[in-house]
mmCIF file of the N, C-alpha and C atoms, coordinates in Angstrom:
data_MODEL
# 
_entry.id   MODEL 
# 
loop_
_atom_site.group_PDB 
_atom_site.id 
_atom_site.type_symbol 
_atom_site.label_atom_id 
_atom_site.label_alt_id 
_atom_site.label_comp_id 
_atom_site.label_asym_id 
_atom_site.label_entity_id 
_atom_site.label_seq_id 
_atom_site.pdbx_PDB_ins_code 
_atom_site.Cartn_x 
_atom_site.Cartn_y 
_atom_site.Cartn_z 
_atom_site.occupancy 
_atom_site.B_iso_or_equiv 
_atom_site.pdbx_formal_charge 
_atom_site.auth_seq_id 
_atom_site.auth_comp_id 
_atom_site.auth_asym_id 
_atom_site.auth_atom_id 
_atom_site.pdbx_PDB_model_num 
ATOM 1   N N  . MET A 1 1  ? 0.805   -1.281 -0.110  1.00 0.00 ? 1  MET A N  1 
ATOM 2   C CA . MET A 1 1  ? -0.155  -0.012 0.162   1.00 0.00 ? 1  MET A CA 1 
ATOM 3   C C  . MET A 1 1  ? 0.761   1.358  -0.033  1.00 0.00 ? 1  MET A C  1 
ATOM 4   N N  . MET A 1 2  ? 1.783   1.505  0.729   1.00 0.00 ? 2  MET A N  1 
ATOM 5   C CA . MET A 1 2  ? 2.508   2.665  0.923   1.00 0.00 ? 2  MET A CA 1 
ATOM 6   C C  . MET A 1 2  ? 3.190   2.921  -0.460  1.00 0.00 ? 2  MET A C  1 
ATOM 7   N N  . ASP A 1 3  ? 3.877   1.733  -1.261  1.00 0.00 ? 3  ASP A N  1 
ATOM 8   C CA . ASP A 1 3  ? 4.420   2.149  -2.476  1.00 0.00 ? 3  ASP A CA 1 
ATOM 9   C C  . ASP A 1 3  ? 3.300   2.883  -3.330  1.00 0.00 ? 3  ASP A C  1 
ATOM 10  N N  . ARG A 1 4  ? 2.111   2.166  -3.318  1.00 0.00 ? 4  ARG A N  1 
ATOM 11  C CA . ARG A 1 4  ? 0.934   2.979  -4.190  1.00 0.00 ? 4  ARG A CA 1 
ATOM 12  C C  . ARG A 1 4  ? 0.795   4.432  -3.810  1.00 0.00 ? 4  ARG A C  1 
ATOM 13  N N  . MET A 1 5  ? 0.885   4.794  -2.327  1.00 0.00 ? 5  MET A N  1 
ATOM 14  C CA . MET A 1 5  ? 0.759   5.968  -2.203  1.00 0.00 ? 5  MET A CA 1 
ATOM 15  C C  . MET A 1 5  ? 1.766   7.051  -2.145  1.00 0.00 ? 5  MET A C  1 
ATOM 16  N N  . THR A 1 6  ? 2.989   6.506  -2.307  1.00 0.00 ? 6  THR A N  1 
ATOM 17  C CA . THR A 1 6  ? 4.161   7.521  -2.431  1.00 0.00 ? 6  THR A CA 1 
ATOM 18  C C  . THR A 1 6  ? 4.689   7.861  -3.828  1.00 0.00 ? 6  THR A C  1 
ATOM 19  N N  . LYS A 1 7  ? 4.534   6.671  -4.672  1.00 0.00 ? 7  LYS A N  1 
ATOM 20  C CA . LYS A 1 7  ? 4.841   7.372  -6.345  1.00 0.00 ? 7  LYS A CA 1 
ATOM 21  C C  . LYS A 1 7  ? 3.710   8.038  -6.883  1.00 0.00 ? 7  LYS A C  1 
ATOM 22  N N  . GLN A 1 8  ? 4.164   8.535  -7.903  1.00 0.00 ? 8  GLN A N  1 
ATOM 23  C CA . GLN A 1 8  ? 3.064   9.146  -9.050  1.00 0.00 ? 8  GLN A CA 1 
ATOM 24  C C  . GLN A 1 8  ? 2.205   8.382  -9.452  1.00 0.00 ? 8  GLN A C  1 
ATOM 25  N N  . GLY A 1 9  ? 1.207   7.975  -8.790  1.00 0.00 ? 9  GLY A N  1 
ATOM 26  C CA . GLY A 1 9  ? 0.314   7.171  -9.125  1.00 0.00 ? 9  GLY A CA 1 
ATOM 27  C C  . GLY A 1 9  ? -0.747  7.592  -10.303 1.00 0.00 ? 9  GLY A C  1 
ATOM 28  N N  . ASP A 1 10 ? -1.787  6.724  -10.640 1.00 0.00 ? 10 ASP A N  1 
ATOM 29  C CA . ASP A 1 10 ? -2.630  7.121  -11.582 1.00 0.00 ? 10 ASP A CA 1 
ATOM 30  C C  . ASP A 1 10 ? -3.614  7.922  -11.416 1.00 0.00 ? 10 ASP A C  1 
ATOM 31  N N  . HIS A 1 11 ? -3.959  8.068  -9.822  1.00 0.00 ? 11 HIS A N  1 
ATOM 32  C CA . HIS A 1 11 ? -4.901  9.096  -9.488  1.00 0.00 ? 11 HIS A CA 1 
ATOM 33  C C  . HIS A 1 11 ? -4.225  10.043 -8.283  1.00 0.00 ? 11 HIS A C  1 
ATOM 34  N N  . PHE A 1 12 ? -4.800  11.111 -8.356  1.00 0.00 ? 12 PHE A N  1 
ATOM 35  C CA . PHE A 1 12 ? -4.433  12.162 -6.999  1.00 0.00 ? 12 PHE A CA 1 
ATOM 36  C C  . PHE A 1 12 ? -5.552  12.331 -6.063  1.00 0.00 ? 12 PHE A C  1 
ATOM 37  N N  . TRP A 1 13 ? -5.513  12.009 -4.869  1.00 0.00 ? 13 TRP A N  1 
ATOM 38  C CA . TRP A 1 13 ? -6.426  12.291 -3.892  1.00 0.00 ? 13 TRP A CA 1 
ATOM 39  C C  . TRP A 1 13 ? -6.289  13.314 -2.875  1.00 0.00 ? 13 TRP A C  1 
ATOM 40  N N  . PHE A 1 14 ? -6.973  13.601 -2.236  1.00 0.00 ? 14 PHE A N  1 
ATOM 41  C CA . PHE A 1 14 ? -7.244  14.865 -1.207  1.00 0.00 ? 14 PHE A CA 1 
ATOM 42  C C  . PHE A 1 14 ? -8.270  14.388 0.008   1.00 0.00 ? 14 PHE A C  1 
ATOM 43  N N  . MET A 1 15 ? -7.788  14.547 1.222   1.00 0.00 ? 15 MET A N  1 
ATOM 44  C CA . MET A 1 15 ? -8.643  14.401 2.229   1.00 0.00 ? 15 MET A CA 1 
ATOM 45  C C  . MET A 1 15 ? -8.421  15.083 3.376   1.00 0.00 ? 15 MET A C  1 
ATOM 46  N N  . SER A 1 16 ? -9.769  15.780 3.869   1.00 0.00 ? 16 SER A N  1 
ATOM 47  C CA . SER A 1 16 ? -9.578  16.765 4.985   1.00 0.00 ? 16 SER A CA 1 
ATOM 48  C C  . SER A 1 16 ? -10.250 16.230 6.200   1.00 0.00 ? 16 SER A C  1 
ATOM 49  N N  . PHE A 1 17 ? -9.826  16.751 7.420   1.00 0.00 ? 17 PHE A N  1 
ATOM 50  C CA . PHE A 1 17 ? -9.950  16.054 8.655   1.00 0.00 ? 17 PHE A CA 1 
ATOM 51  C C  . PHE A 1 17 ? -10.457 17.214 9.714   1.00 0.00 ? 17 PHE A C  1 
ATOM 52  N N  . VAL A 1 18 ? -11.224 17.019 10.519  1.00 0.00 ? 18 VAL A N  1 
ATOM 53  C CA . VAL A 1 18 ? -11.584 17.724 11.742  1.00 0.00 ? 18 VAL A CA 1 
ATOM 54  C C  . VAL A 1 18 ? -11.123 16.552 12.882  1.00 0.00 ? 18 VAL A C  1 
ATOM 55  N N  . ALA A 1 19 ? -10.183 17.197 13.630  1.00 0.00 ? 19 ALA A N  1 
ATOM 56  C CA . ALA A 1 19 ? -9.781  16.441 14.772  1.00 0.00 ? 19 ALA A CA 1 
ATOM 57  C C  . ALA A 1 19 ? -9.714  17.092 16.231  1.00 0.00 ? 19 ALA A C  1 
ATOM 58  N N  . ASN A 1 20 ? -9.568  16.182 17.379  1.00 0.00 ? 20 ASN A N  1 
ATOM 59  C CA . ASN A 1 20 ? -9.294  17.061 18.487  1.00 0.00 ? 20 ASN A CA 1 
ATOM 60  C C  . ASN A 1 20 ? -7.878  16.413 19.071  1.00 0.00 ? 20 ASN A C  1 
ATOM 61  N N  . GLY A 1 21 ? -7.212  17.664 19.425  1.00 0.00 ? 21 GLY A N  1 
ATOM 62  C CA . GLY A 1 21 ? -5.850  17.160 20.024  1.00 0.00 ? 21 GLY A CA 1 
ATOM 63  C C  . GLY A 1 21 ? -5.550  17.879 21.452  1.00 0.00 ? 21 GLY A C  1 
ATOM 64  N N  . PRO A 1 22 ? -4.521  18.053 21.764  1.00 0.00 ? 22 PRO A N  1 
ATOM 65  C CA . PRO A 1 22 ? -4.062  18.662 23.085  1.00 0.00 ? 22 PRO A CA 1 
ATOM 66  C C  . PRO A 1 22 ? -4.479  20.008 23.360  1.00 0.00 ? 22 PRO A C  1 
ATOM 67  N N  . ARG A 1 23 ? -4.437  20.828 22.206  1.00 0.00 ? 23 ARG A N  1 
ATOM 68  C CA . ARG A 1 23 ? -4.673  22.135 22.261  1.00 0.00 ? 23 ARG A CA 1 
ATOM 69  C C  . ARG A 1 23 ? -5.982  22.610 21.659  1.00 0.00 ? 23 ARG A C  1 
ATOM 70  N N  . GLY A 1 24 ? -7.008  21.378 21.542  1.00 0.00 ? 24 GLY A N  1 
ATOM 71  C CA . GLY A 1 24 ? -8.372  21.756 21.113  1.00 0.00 ? 24 GLY A CA 1 
ATOM 72  C C  . GLY A 1 24 ? -8.575  20.997 19.733  1.00 0.00 ? 24 GLY A C  1 
ATOM 73  N N  . THR A 1 25 ? -9.879  21.277 19.113  1.00 0.00 ? 25 THR A N  1 
ATOM 74  C CA . THR A 1 25 ? -10.322 21.089 17.886  1.00 0.00 ? 25 THR A CA 1 
ATOM 75  C C  . THR A 1 25 ? -9.452  21.905 16.747  1.00 0.00 ? 25 THR A C  1 
ATOM 76  N N  . TYR A 1 26 ? -9.052  20.863 15.731  1.00 0.00 ? 26 TYR A N  1 
ATOM 77  C CA . TYR A 1 26 ? -8.072  21.718 14.649  1.00 0.00 ? 26 TYR A CA 1 
ATOM 78  C C  . TYR A 1 26 ? -8.560  20.915 13.230  1.00 0.00 ? 26 TYR A C  1 
ATOM 79  N N  . ALA A 1 27 ? -8.533  21.548 12.258  1.00 0.00 ? 27 ALA A N  1 
ATOM 80  C CA . ALA A 1 27 ? -8.467  21.079 10.818  1.00 0.00 ? 27 ALA A CA 1 
ATOM 81  C C  . ALA A 1 27 ? -7.144  20.816 10.184  1.00 0.00 ? 27 ALA A C  1 
ATOM 82  N N  . THR A 1 28 ? -7.452  19.607 9.263   1.00 0.00 ? 28 THR A N  1 
ATOM 83  C CA . THR A 1 28 ? -6.041  19.404 8.637   1.00 0.00 ? 28 THR A CA 1 
ATOM 84  C C  . THR A 1 28 ? -6.369  18.547 7.618   1.00 0.00 ? 28 THR A C  1 
ATOM 85  N N  . HIS A 1 29 ? -5.315  18.442 6.738   1.00 0.00 ? 29 HIS A N  1 
ATOM 86  C CA . HIS A 1 29 ? -5.677  17.621 5.366   1.00 0.00 ? 29 HIS A CA 1 
ATOM 87  C C  . HIS A 1 29 ? -4.378  16.702 4.966   1.00 0.00 ? 29 HIS A C  1 
ATOM 88  N N  . ARG A 1 30 ? -4.510  15.793 4.078   1.00 0.00 ? 30 ARG A N  1 
ATOM 89  C CA . ARG A 1 30 ? -3.419  15.102 3.561   1.00 0.00 ? 30 ARG A CA 1 
ATOM 90  C C  . ARG A 1 30 ? -3.659  14.951 2.305   1.00 0.00 ? 30 ARG A C  1 
ATOM 91  N N  . THR A 1 31 ? -2.828  14.722 1.391   1.00 0.00 ? 31 THR A N  1 
ATOM 92  C CA . THR A 1 31 ? -2.790  14.545 -0.248  1.00 0.00 ? 31 THR A CA 1 
ATOM 93  C C  . THR A 1 31 ? -2.121  13.436 -0.654  1.00 0.00 ? 31 THR A C  1 
ATOM 94  N N  . GLY A 1 32 ? -2.134  12.692 -1.551  1.00 0.00 ? 32 GLY A N  1 
ATOM 95  C CA . GLY A 1 32 ? -1.087  11.906 -2.240  1.00 0.00 ? 32 GLY A CA 1 
ATOM 96  C C  . GLY A 1 32 ? -1.439  11.427 -3.458  1.00 0.00 ? 32 GLY A C  1 
ATOM 97  N N  . CYS A 1 33 ? -0.946  10.326 -4.010  1.00 0.00 ? 33 CYS A N  1 
ATOM 98  C CA . CYS A 1 33 ? -1.225  9.651  -5.176  1.00 0.00 ? 33 CYS A CA 1 
ATOM 99  C C  . CYS A 1 33 ? -1.503  7.980  -4.851  1.00 0.00 ? 33 CYS A C  1 
ATOM 100 N N  . PHE A 1 34 ? -2.356  7.568  -5.843  1.00 0.00 ? 34 PHE A N  1 
ATOM 101 C CA . PHE A 1 34 ? -2.653  6.151  -5.746  1.00 0.00 ? 34 PHE A CA 1 
ATOM 102 C C  . PHE A 1 34 ? -3.078  5.553  -6.745  1.00 0.00 ? 34 PHE A C  1 
ATOM 103 N N  . ASP A 1 35 ? -2.488  4.239  -6.880  1.00 0.00 ? 35 ASP A N  1 
ATOM 104 C CA . ASP A 1 35 ? -2.902  3.490  -8.069  1.00 0.00 ? 35 ASP A CA 1 
ATOM 105 C C  . ASP A 1 35 ? -4.186  2.574  -7.988  1.00 0.00 ? 35 ASP A C  1 
ATOM 106 N N  . ILE A 1 36 ? -5.324  2.726  -8.739  1.00 0.00 ? 36 ILE A N  1 
ATOM 107 C CA . ILE A 1 36 ? -6.416  2.244  -8.437  1.00 0.00 ? 36 ILE A CA 1 
ATOM 108 C C  . ILE A 1 36 ? -6.304  0.928  -9.360  1.00 0.00 ? 36 ILE A C  1 
ATOM 109 N N  . ALA A 1 37 ? -6.800  -0.150 -8.583  1.00 0.00 ? 37 ALA A N  1 
ATOM 110 C CA . ALA A 1 37 ? -6.941  -1.471 -9.346  1.00 0.00 ? 37 ALA A CA 1 
ATOM 111 C C  . ALA A 1 37 ? -8.094  -1.517 -10.351 1.00 0.00 ? 37 ALA A C  1 
ATOM 112 N N  . GLN A 1 38 ? -7.855  -2.276 -11.315 1.00 0.00 ? 38 GLN A N  1 
ATOM 113 C CA . GLN A 1 38 ? -8.723  -2.355 -12.304 1.00 0.00 ? 38 GLN A CA 1 
ATOM 114 C C  . GLN A 1 38 ? -10.061 -2.822 -11.643 1.00 0.00 ? 38 GLN A C  1 
ATOM 115 N N  . GLY A 1 39 ? -11.284 -2.047 -12.010 1.00 0.00 ? 39 GLY A N  1 
ATOM 116 C CA . GLY A 1 39 ? -12.479 -2.456 -11.473 1.00 0.00 ? 39 GLY A CA 1 
ATOM 117 C C  . GLY A 1 39 ? -12.796 -1.960 -10.046 1.00 0.00 ? 39 GLY A C  1 
ATOM 118 N N  . ALA A 1 40 ? -11.719 -1.305 -9.364  1.00 0.00 ? 40 ALA A N  1 
ATOM 119 C CA . ALA A 1 40 ? -11.884 -0.874 -7.756  1.00 0.00 ? 40 ALA A CA 1 
ATOM 120 C C  . ALA A 1 40 ? -13.081 0.255  -7.750  1.00 0.00 ? 40 ALA A C  1 
ATOM 121 N N  . THR A 1 41 ? -13.592 0.325  -6.973  1.00 0.00 ? 41 THR A N  1 
ATOM 122 C CA . THR A 1 41 ? -14.618 1.431  -6.472  1.00 0.00 ? 41 THR A CA 1 
ATOM 123 C C  . THR A 1 41 ? -13.745 2.828  -5.885  1.00 0.00 ? 41 THR A C  1 
ATOM 124 N N  . ARG A 1 42 ? -14.546 4.079  -5.995  1.00 0.00 ? 42 ARG A N  1 
ATOM 125 C CA . ARG A 1 42 ? -14.265 4.996  -4.976  1.00 0.00 ? 42 ARG A CA 1 
ATOM 126 C C  . ARG A 1 42 ? -14.034 4.558  -3.499  1.00 0.00 ? 42 ARG A C  1 
ATOM 127 N N  . GLN A 1 43 ? -15.286 4.024  -3.058  1.00 0.00 ? 43 GLN A N  1 
ATOM 128 C CA . GLN A 1 43 ? -15.299 3.721  -2.019  1.00 0.00 ? 43 GLN A CA 1 
ATOM 129 C C  . GLN A 1 43 ? -14.208 2.796  -1.252  1.00 0.00 ? 43 GLN A C  1 
ATOM 130 N N  . ALA A 1 44 ? -13.924 1.775  -2.124  1.00 0.00 ? 44 ALA A N  1 
ATOM 131 C CA . ALA A 1 44 ? -12.497 0.894  -1.801  1.00 0.00 ? 44 ALA A CA 1 
ATOM 132 C C  . ALA A 1 44 ? -11.486 1.762  -1.551  1.00 0.00 ? 44 ALA A C  1 
ATOM 133 N N  . ALA A 1 45 ? -11.197 2.564  -2.556  1.00 0.00 ? 45 ALA A N  1 
ATOM 134 C CA . ALA A 1 45 ? -9.933  3.437  -2.704  1.00 0.00 ? 45 ALA A CA 1 
ATOM 135 C C  . ALA A 1 45 ? -10.098 4.459  -1.242  1.00 0.00 ? 45 ALA A C  1 
ATOM 136 N N  . PHE A 1 46 ? -11.035 4.941  -0.933  1.00 0.00 ? 46 PHE A N  1 
ATOM 137 C CA . PHE A 1 46 ? -11.407 5.801  0.245   1.00 0.00 ? 46 PHE A CA 1 
ATOM 138 C C  . PHE A 1 46 ? -11.213 5.190  1.433   1.00 0.00 ? 46 PHE A C  1 
ATOM 139 N N  . VAL A 1 47 ? -11.580 3.923  1.658   1.00 0.00 ? 47 VAL A N  1 
ATOM 140 C CA . VAL A 1 47 ? -11.379 3.099  2.730   1.00 0.00 ? 47 VAL A CA 1 
ATOM 141 C C  . VAL A 1 47 ? -10.002 2.663  2.910   1.00 0.00 ? 47 VAL A C  1 
ATOM 142 N N  . GLU A 1 48 ? -9.442  2.331  1.747   1.00 0.00 ? 48 GLU A N  1 
ATOM 143 C CA . GLU A 1 48 ? -7.690  2.005  1.830   1.00 0.00 ? 48 GLU A CA 1 
ATOM 144 C C  . GLU A 1 48 ? -6.945  2.905  2.202   1.00 0.00 ? 48 GLU A C  1 
ATOM 145 N N  . ILE A 1 49 ? -7.255  4.172  1.534   1.00 0.00 ? 49 ILE A N  1 
ATOM 146 C CA . ILE A 1 49 ? -6.574  5.390  1.900   1.00 0.00 ? 49 ILE A CA 1 
ATOM 147 C C  . ILE A 1 49 ? -6.700  5.895  3.429   1.00 0.00 ? 49 ILE A C  1 
ATOM 148 N N  . LEU A 1 50 ? -7.816  5.861  3.868   1.00 0.00 ? 50 LEU A N  1 
ATOM 149 C CA . LEU A 1 50 ? -7.996  6.394  5.231   1.00 0.00 ? 50 LEU A CA 1 
ATOM 150 C C  . LEU A 1 50 ? -7.428  5.488  6.263   1.00 0.00 ? 50 LEU A C  1 
ATOM 151 N N  . THR A 1 51 ? -7.606  3.867  6.046   1.00 0.00 ? 51 THR A N  1 
ATOM 152 C CA . THR A 1 51 ? -7.289  2.974  6.885   1.00 0.00 ? 51 THR A CA 1 
ATOM 153 C C  . THR A 1 51 ? -5.487  3.172  6.913   1.00 0.00 ? 51 THR A C  1 
ATOM 154 N N  . SER A 1 52 ? -4.869  3.326  5.868   1.00 0.00 ? 52 SER A N  1 
ATOM 155 C CA . SER A 1 52 ? -3.371  3.620  5.933   1.00 0.00 ? 52 SER A CA 1 
ATOM 156 C C  . SER A 1 52 ? -2.936  4.982  6.689   1.00 0.00 ? 52 SER A C  1 
ATOM 157 N N  . LEU A 1 53 ? -3.898  6.032  6.382   1.00 0.00 ? 53 LEU A N  1 
ATOM 158 C CA . LEU A 1 53 ? -3.481  7.411  7.170   1.00 0.00 ? 53 LEU A CA 1 
ATOM 159 C C  . LEU A 1 53 ? -3.451  6.977  8.563   1.00 0.00 ? 53 LEU A C  1 
ATOM 160 N N  . ARG A 1 54 ? -4.660  6.703  8.819   1.00 0.00 ? 54 ARG A N  1 
ATOM 161 C CA . ARG A 1 54 ? -4.961  6.479  10.328  1.00 0.00 ? 54 ARG A CA 1 
ATOM 162 C C  . ARG A 1 54 ? -3.855  5.544  10.808  1.00 0.00 ? 54 ARG A C  1 
ATOM 163 N N  . GLN A 1 55 ? -3.354  4.398  10.004  1.00 0.00 ? 55 GLN A N  1 
ATOM 164 C CA . GLN A 1 55 ? -2.168  3.709  10.739  1.00 0.00 ? 55 GLN A CA 1 
ATOM 165 C C  . GLN A 1 55 ? -0.828  4.502  11.010  1.00 0.00 ? 55 GLN A C  1 
ATOM 166 N N  . GLN A 1 56 ? -0.487  5.264  10.144  1.00 0.00 ? 56 GLN A N  1 
ATOM 167 C CA . GLN A 1 56 ? 0.377   6.352  9.923   1.00 0.00 ? 56 GLN A CA 1 
ATOM 168 C C  . GLN A 1 56 ? 0.489   7.310  10.745  1.00 0.00 ? 56 GLN A C  1 
ATOM 169 N N  . ASN A 1 57 ? -0.637  7.763  11.112  1.00 0.00 ? 57 ASN A N  1 
ATOM 170 C CA . ASN A 1 57 ? -1.120  9.028  11.852  1.00 0.00 ? 57 ASN A CA 1 
ATOM 171 C C  . ASN A 1 57 ? -1.936  8.662  13.205  1.00 0.00 ? 57 ASN A C  1 
ATOM 172 N N  . PRO A 1 58 ? -1.689  8.212  14.297  1.00 0.00 ? 58 PRO A N  1 
ATOM 173 C CA . PRO A 1 58 ? -2.479  7.711  15.287  1.00 0.00 ? 58 PRO A CA 1 
ATOM 174 C C  . PRO A 1 58 ? -3.348  9.307  15.582  1.00 0.00 ? 58 PRO A C  1 
ATOM 175 N N  . ASP A 1 59 ? -3.020  10.268 15.336  1.00 0.00 ? 59 ASP A N  1 
ATOM 176 C CA . ASP A 1 59 ? -3.699  11.435 15.729  1.00 0.00 ? 59 ASP A CA 1 
ATOM 177 C C  . ASP A 1 59 ? -4.908  11.542 14.847  1.00 0.00 ? 59 ASP A C  1 
ATOM 178 N N  . LEU A 1 60 ? -5.046  11.045 13.764  1.00 0.00 ? 60 LEU A N  1 
ATOM 179 C CA . LEU A 1 60 ? -6.246  11.052 12.914  1.00 0.00 ? 60 LEU A CA 1 
ATOM 180 C C  . LEU A 1 60 ? -7.246  9.733  13.374  1.00 0.00 ? 60 LEU A C  1 
ATOM 181 N N  . ALA A 1 61 ? -6.846  9.041  14.372  1.00 0.00 ? 61 ALA A N  1 
ATOM 182 C CA . ALA A 1 61 ? -7.602  7.668  14.736  1.00 0.00 ? 61 ALA A CA 1 
ATOM 183 C C  . ALA A 1 61 ? -9.234  8.051  14.857  1.00 0.00 ? 61 ALA A C  1 
ATOM 184 N N  . ASP A 1 62 ? -9.438  8.827  15.411  1.00 0.00 ? 62 ASP A N  1 
ATOM 185 C CA . ASP A 1 62 ? -10.736 9.601  15.832  1.00 0.00 ? 62 ASP A CA 1 
ATOM 186 C C  . ASP A 1 62 ? -11.157 10.785 15.223  1.00 0.00 ? 62 ASP A C  1 
ATOM 187 N N  . ALA A 1 63 ? -10.408 11.096 13.968  1.00 0.00 ? 63 ALA A N  1 
ATOM 188 C CA . ALA A 1 63 ? -10.692 12.316 13.433  1.00 0.00 ? 63 ALA A CA 1 
ATOM 189 C C  . ALA A 1 63 ? -12.055 12.188 12.544  1.00 0.00 ? 63 ALA A C  1 
ATOM 190 N N  . THR A 1 64 ? -12.842 13.253 12.181  1.00 0.00 ? 64 THR A N  1 
ATOM 191 C CA . THR A 1 64 ? -14.036 13.205 11.164  1.00 0.00 ? 64 THR A CA 1 
ATOM 192 C C  . THR A 1 64 ? -13.460 13.884 9.658   1.00 0.00 ? 64 THR A C  1 
ATOM 193 N N  . VAL A 1 65 ? -13.760 12.799 8.654   1.00 0.00 ? 65 VAL A N  1 
ATOM 194 C CA . VAL A 1 65 ? -13.349 13.137 7.374   1.00 0.00 ? 65 VAL A CA 1 
ATOM 195 C C  . VAL A 1 65 ? -14.276 14.088 7.059   1.00 0.00 ? 65 VAL A C  1 
ATOM 196 N N  . THR A 1 66 ? -14.160 15.367 6.461   1.00 0.00 ? 66 THR A N  1 
ATOM 197 C CA . THR A 1 66 ? -14.932 16.490 6.206   1.00 0.00 ? 66 THR A CA 1 
ATOM 198 C C  . THR A 1 66 ? -14.954 16.707 4.739   1.00 0.00 ? 66 THR A C  1 
ATOM 199 N N  . ALA A 1 67 ? -13.994 15.896 3.959   1.00 0.00 ? 67 ALA A N  1 
ATOM 200 C CA . ALA A 1 67 ? -14.094 16.037 2.364   1.00 0.00 ? 67 ALA A CA 1 
ATOM 201 C C  . ALA A 1 67 ? -13.188 14.955 1.897   1.00 0.00 ? 67 ALA A C  1 
ATOM 202 N N  . PHE A 1 68 ? -13.575 14.507 0.829   1.00 0.00 ? 68 PHE A N  1 
ATOM 203 C CA . PHE A 1 68 ? -12.409 13.337 -0.025  1.00 0.00 ? 68 PHE A CA 1 
ATOM 204 C C  . PHE A 1 68 ? -12.779 13.545 -1.350  1.00 0.00 ? 68 PHE A C  1 
ATOM 205 N N  . ASP A 1 69 ? -11.667 13.578 -2.208  1.00 0.00 ? 69 ASP A N  1 
ATOM 206 C CA . ASP A 1 69 ? -11.682 13.719 -3.609  1.00 0.00 ? 69 ASP A CA 1 
ATOM 207 C C  . ASP A 1 69 ? -10.625 12.790 -4.303  1.00 0.00 ? 69 ASP A C  1 
ATOM 208 N N  . ILE A 1 70 ? -11.024 11.949 -5.147  1.00 0.00 ? 70 ILE A N  1 
ATOM 209 C CA . ILE A 1 70 ? -9.757  11.324 -5.938  1.00 0.00 ? 70 ILE A CA 1 
ATOM 210 C C  . ILE A 1 70 ? -10.182 11.383 -7.373  1.00 0.00 ? 70 ILE A C  1 
ATOM 211 N N  . GLN A 1 71 ? -9.106  11.978 -7.987  1.00 0.00 ? 71 GLN A N  1 
ATOM 212 C CA . GLN A 1 71 ? -9.296  12.264 -9.730  1.00 0.00 ? 71 GLN A CA 1 
ATOM 213 C C  . GLN A 1 71 ? -8.371  11.683 -10.448 1.00 0.00 ? 71 GLN A C  1 
ATOM 214 N N  . PRO A 1 72 ? -8.414  11.430 -11.557 1.00 0.00 ? 72 PRO A N  1 
ATOM 215 C CA . PRO A 1 72 ? -7.006  10.841 -12.504 1.00 0.00 ? 72 PRO A CA 1 
ATOM 216 C C  . PRO A 1 72 ? -5.951  11.957 -12.374 1.00 0.00 ? 72 PRO A C  1 
ATOM 217 N N  . ASN A 1 73 ? -4.799  11.446 -12.240 1.00 0.00 ? 73 ASN A N  1 
ATOM 218 C CA . ASN A 1 73 ? -3.530  12.110 -12.235 1.00 0.00 ? 73 ASN A CA 1 
ATOM 219 C C  . ASN A 1 73 ? -3.011  12.610 -13.415 1.00 0.00 ? 73 ASN A C  1 
ATOM 220 N N  . LYS A 1 74 ? -3.792  13.023 -14.358 1.00 0.00 ? 74 LYS A N  1 
ATOM 221 C CA . LYS A 1 74 ? -3.307  13.801 -15.463 1.00 0.00 ? 74 LYS A CA 1 
ATOM 222 C C  . LYS A 1 74 ? -3.834  14.823 -15.899 1.00 0.00 ? 74 LYS A C  1 
ATOM 223 N N  . LEU A 1 75 ? -3.300  16.011 -16.500 1.00 0.00 ? 75 LEU A N  1 
ATOM 224 C CA . LEU A 1 75 ? -3.672  17.243 -16.855 1.00 0.00 ? 75 LEU A CA 1 
ATOM 225 C C  . LEU A 1 75 ? -3.986  17.371 -18.388 1.00 0.00 ? 75 LEU A C  1 
# 
């Protein structure tokens, strides 16, 4: 999974959160690239990306996702 999120994948994603920390409530975001498997759904990509982010960032374990987008990584 990490290799799929660190290289220039075929899709670019954005996810924003509202979380509680030691200094109160705050907003944050993460971005990255992702290779979507043939026939995969947006929901499956969302769950895989969110699960990976929460494993890497324990401060996001209880955060609320406020926005998510994934688009082809081509201009």
